[in-house]
N, C-alpha and C positions, 0 to 999 in steps of 0.2 A: 841681179842673179840670186842674192841672198833671200830676197822676198819671194822669188819664184820657188826656191827650195823650201821655204817655210810653208808656202801655200801647198806645195806638193806633199809635205808631210801631213798636212791636214786632210788633203784630198785622198791620200792613200788609204784612209780608213773607209772609203766608199768602194763599192765594186767598180772595177775599171770601166765597165760599160756605161757607167753613169757620169764619168768625168771626161771633159773635153777642154783643150786649151781655148782661151777666149781671145780671138783674133783682134778684137777691138781694144784689148787691154793686156799688154804683155806681162803685167804683174799678177794677172788673175786666172782663174779657171771658172768655167761655167759648170755647175753641178746640177744635173737634172734628176730629180727623184720624186716625181709627182705622186707616186704610189706609196712613198715613205712618209710617215707622219712625224717622225722624230729621228734626228741623227746626232750622235755624240762624237764629234771629231776632236782628237787630242793632238796637240803639238807641244813643243818644249815649254810653252808659256802656260799651259794648263788645259782646261776643258772648255770647249766651245760648243754650245747647243745651237743647232740650226733647225728652223721649223718651216715646213711648207714650201711648195712651189719651186721656182727656178731661182737660184742664188748666185750672185756674182761677188766673189770675195777678194779683198785686197788687204794686205798687211802693211800698215804705215806706223812707224815708230813704236812697234811692239803691240799696237792695238789692231783689232780686226774691224774693218768697215764692211757692213753687210748690206748689199742692195737686194732686197727681196721683191721679186715681181709676183704679186699675189693677185687674187681676184679683186677687182675694184681699184687697181692702181699699184704704184710702187711705193715702197717705204724705205727710207734711208735711216739706219740707226748705227750707233757706235756702241760696242760692248767691250768690256774688259775680259780678256781671255781667261783670267783667273777667277772670274765670278762663278759661283757654284749655283747651278739650277737644281733645286730639289725635284725629285720625281713626283709627278702629280699622282694623287691616290688617297687611300684611306689609312687610318692608324689602327693597327690590329695588335692585341695582346693575346699571348698564349700562356695560360696558367697551368703549370705542370709540364713545362717545356723540356725538362731533362729526362722525362720518363720514356718508356718504350713506345708510346704513341706520340708523345710530345716532340721527340727529336726528329723523326721523319716528317711529322706535321710541320715543324718549324722550317725544315729545309724546303719543303714544297711551297709553303707560304712565302718564303724568301724569293721564290721564282715567279710569284704571281705579279704581273705588271700593275695590278690595281692597288697594291700595297706600297705605301710610301714610307711608313714607319712600322717596325715590327719589334714589339717588346716581349722579351722572353723571361718569364718568372718561374722560379721553383724554390723549394726549401733546401735543395742540395744541387750541386754541380751545374747550376745555370751559367756561371762565368765561362766554363770550358765549352759548353754548347754554343754560347754566344760568340766566343772567339772563333770557333770553328766555322760557324755559319756566316759570320761577318766577312769572311774572305771570299765569299761567292760574289762574282762580278755582276750582280743585278741591282736594280734601282733602290730597293728598300733599305733604309737605314736601320741597323739592328742595335738594340740596347738590351743589356742583361740586368736582372734584378734578383737578389738572393735573400730569401728569408722574409718572414712576416713583417719586419720593420720597413721593408721596401715595397710592400704590396701596394700601398696607395700611390706611390710614385710610378709603379708599373702600369697602373690603371688610369692615371690622370689623362683626360682628353681622348680616350680611345673611342673609336667608332664601332668596333666589333671586338668582342671578347670571346675567345674559344677556350673551353675548360675541359682538358683531358685528365686533370689531376686525379690521383687516387691510386690505390693498390691494384695490381693486375689480378686477373683470374688465375687460379692454379688448378691442376687436375682434381676433379671431384668437387670443385667449388662452383656453386651457382651464383648468379648475379645478386641474389638476395643475401648470400653469405657475405657479400662485400658491404652490405648496408651499414653496419655499425661503424666501420672505419670511414668509409667514403662519405657518409652523411655529414659527419663533423667537418670534414675537409671542405665540402661544398658550402656548408653554412658559413664558414670563415671567409671563403673567397667571395661569396655573394655579398656579405657585409661590406667588404672592401669596394665592391662595385657600387653599392648604394652611396658610399661616401665620395667616390672619385670619378665615376662615369655613369651616373644613373640613367642617362639616355642612350647608352650603348645597346646594340643588339647583342644578345648573349646566346652563344651556341654551346649547349651543355652536352658533353660526351660522357662524363663520369658515371659509371654504373653503380647501382641499377637505375637507369634513366627513368623507368616507370615511377620511381620514388624520389629521385634527386630533383627532377623538375618541380614537383609539388613542394619540396623543401625550399628551392630557390624562390618560388612564388610566395611562400609564406614569409621568407626573409624580406623580400621586396615590399610586401604588404605592410609589415611591421614598420618599415622605414618610410612608408608613404611614397615609394617610387615605382610601384608595380605597374607595368604596362604589359598586359598579356601578349600583345602582338610582338613584343621584343624579346620574349623568352622562348627559345626554340630547343627542344630536345632533338639531338641528332640521331635519326634512325636511317640515315642514308646507306649505312653498310648493309642493312637488310635489303634495300632496293638494289644495290650493286650486286649482291649475291644472287638475288632473284633474276636480275637481267642476265648474269653469267650462266646460272644453272639452266634457265629456260632456253637460252641460246644454244647450250650444249645439246639439249634434247631436240631442238628444232634444226640444228645444223646451221645456225646463223651467226653472224658477227654480233657479239654482245652490245656493241655500240648502236646496233639497229633495233634493239629490243627495249621496250619500256614496260615495266611491271609495277603497278601501284601496290604498295605494301602498307597496310593500315593496322590500327590497334595499339601496340606498344613495342617494346624493344627487348623482350625476353620470352623464350620458350613459346608456349601456346598463344601468347598475346601478339606474336608476330603473325599477321594474316595476309599472305599474298593473294591478291585478287586476280587469279589466273584467268577468270572469265573476261577480264578487261585488258588483257595483254595487247600491246601494239608491237608489230602488226597483228591484226586479228587472227586467231587460230584456235583450234580446239584440242583438248587433251583427253586421253582415256582416263578412266577412274584410277587406274594404276599409276599413270603419269602424274595425275593431280596429287595423289597421296604421297608419291615419292618426292615430288618437287616441294610440296608444302613442308614435309618433314625435314628435308635437307636444308631448306631456307631457315626453318626454325632452329635447327641444330648446327647451323654454320659455325658459330663460335666454339661449340664443343668439339667439332671436327678439327679445328685448328689447334685447340688446347691439347687434344689427344695426340695429334700428329707431332707437336713440338715436345711431347713427352716430358713435361715439367719445365721446359726451358722458356716458356712464355705463352702469350695468348695472341689474338689476332691484331697485332700492333700495326703491321704494314698496310694491310687492307683497310683497317680502321682509319689510319692517317690519310690514305688516299680518299676514302669516302668523306672524311671530315673536310678535306681541302676542296673536294668537289662541291660540297654543300656550302662551305664558306665563300667560294667563288660566286655561287648563285646569290648569296646574301649581299656580297659587294656589288654585283651587277644590279641587284635590286636597289641598293643605296644610290647607285649612280643614276637610277631612273630608267633602266632598261625595261622594256615591256615584255609581258608573257613569260616571266620566270616562275615556273610551277614545279615544286618538288614536294616530297613527303617529309613531314616533321611531326614531332610529338608536342602538341600545343594545348593551351586552354581552349576548350571547344564545346559547342552545343550540338555537335553531330549526333552524339548519343546522350544518355542520361548522366554519363560520367563527366567530371570537370576537366579531365585531360584525355586526349585521344590523338593518335597519329593518323593523319590523313593528308591528302594533297592540299597544299596551300600556295597562294600566289604571293611571291616575295616582292617587296617594294621598299620605298624610302622609310616606311614606318615598321618594317619587319614583315610579319605574316598579315598582309593587308586583306586577304580574302581566304576563307576556309571553305573547301569544297565538300559537298555531300558525298556519301559513299557510292551512289549510283546503284544500278541493278545488280543484285547478288544471286548466285545460283544456290541450290539447297546446301551443297557442301560448305559454301562460304557463310551462309546464314547460321549453320550449326557452329562453325568455327568462331563466328563473331560472338555468339553467346558464351562460349568457353573463354574467349579472350576477355570479355567484359568482367566475368567473375574474378579472374586472376588480377586484372587491372584494378578493380575496386579495392582489393586488399592492399596492393602495392601503393596506391595513391593515399589511402588512409594511413599507412605506415609512415609515409613521408610527411604528411600534414601533422600527425601526432608527434613526430620527432621535434618539431618546432613549438607546437602548442602545449606540450606537456609541462 
């Protein structure tokens, strides 16, 4: 009877429709969940992970005997109910985790099933953010790191490093106004990456991205660890905004819309290719000008709406997590992961340019050409390149000076 009760406590964590008494064994239950890939059942003795197929459980002397009927035959194994099975996945570090972007970004990454270890680093307040997020009942193990002396420990062994660190935009401040402060922050963090996880994929969010990505590249070159495919400037927020604003004009669900956004990540360097929108559609001249301007000024729109109380932190965190998830799926080996990112490129004469890339185990494994542009986009491209050239040179000069 006691064994039956203990089995029942384990089985209670499954949906009742998936649990049946086992008529051949009064001590057990048959648990059918062929569509479920992982189950975490908890009883008084600890955590038991069951995987795949049809399982017949017995509890004998405090241990669980698991008979798993899988493809190709049956397997009998004994497991200690107190054994801890770590969640499969990747190790991710967030540098700047206590900031306006970093906190919601950390929360959303804690929810990602592809993350097994989540390191949260900042120069202030990271212990509090870590304690808060660590209480979420998801698989990722969360660890916090405070201050530059702990930077290397935060980065050791990471597969993906996400960098939102830096000061936020304030009313009247352009991304270039942020340069003097954020350039030094990015330099220091990237030096840590060269020491502790030189093979990690780096998602750089810190503004101005048009300049900070070249800064990171120069730091990695100096250390002899530069792999251009693994350094990705995150421009996903421009894509997210473009999808949203275009969907509003067309009366569609934003999830059904895909707008490639190329160039850079500031002002006129943000160039939405409205002629290549999916599903295919056409826009009037007025609609094209309105959409392009609104996408380019999306950050300013939020800064003004918050009236000095912040910048686009929440939508940026969402976009960063969306892009990070694509990177993790690429690392896993998923096929056909294509997103826009600001990367080292030969698409134009500039050394860096945002365009669609195919993400894989090596990072940006393929960089796509721009495709056919209409006249409005060709003019916009030339304007974007002029501005980008100046921003790139500013970043390179910061390290080489």
